[in-house]
N, C-alpha and C positions, 0 to 999 in steps of 0.2 A: 764326632761333630754332630750336633743336632740343630736344625733351624725350623722353627714353627712359622709357616707362611700363612698367618691368619691375623687379622687386625682386631678381632674380638670386639666388634662394634655392633650397634643395632642393625646395621646394614650388611653384616658379614653372613656368609653362607653357613649352613649347619654343618657342613663337612670341613674337617680340619686337615690341612696338608702339611706333612712334616718331611723335610729332607734330611737324610742322614747317611753317613758312610759306615754305619755299624751293622751288626747282624740282625738286631731287632730294636723296636721302639715301643716303649710303654707310655701311654698318655693317661695321666690322672686328672679327673675332672672335678672342678670346684673344691670340695673339702676333702678329697682323697678317698671317699667312700666307694667311688666307682673308678676302675682303671681298666684299660684295654691294652693288650700287647699284640703287635702285628710284626711279621717278619719283613725285613728289607730285601727286595728282589734285586739281586746282583746280575744285571743283564749284560750280555756280550755286546761289544761294539763301542760306539762313541759315548754312550751314556752308561757309566759304570753302576749307578744305583738309581732305581726307579723311586719316585716319591711315594711315601706311605700315606694313604688316605683313610682317615678315621671318619666313618660315615655317621652323620646325624648325632654329633656330640655337643654342638654349640647351640645354646638358646639364650639370647640376651636377657629376656625377661626372667628366666630362671637364675641367671648369673647375677642379676641385680640384688638378689636376696643375700648374697655373700659379700663380705667386705672386699675392698680393693686389694688387700694383702693376700687373699686366697685366690690364686689364679691357676691356670692349667700348668702342669709340669710334665715335660717330656723327658724320659730317661731312655738312654740307649745302652746296649751292651756290645762290647767289642773285645774279644779275647779275655773275657772274664772281668773286665773293668767296666765300671758304670760311669756314664757321663750325663749331666743334668743340664736342662735349659728351661728357664722360666719365660 
């Protein structure tokens, strides 16, 4: 499961928060030329998975240059399987 907690608006923060129950999350930005992969921290206690925070990846003015069909794509891996979320 992957959930991108970001509105992608002119008022949104530059950091993108992703919630996932997988082992890692890869975020592809805009046209797919840049992607970042971060591990999901599986903490002990009441919160099984900490949110993954991709620092400084959203810029509204830069995103305006791309069509509305090209958006961020989050991919997570769990047990060798890939899950996608646009």
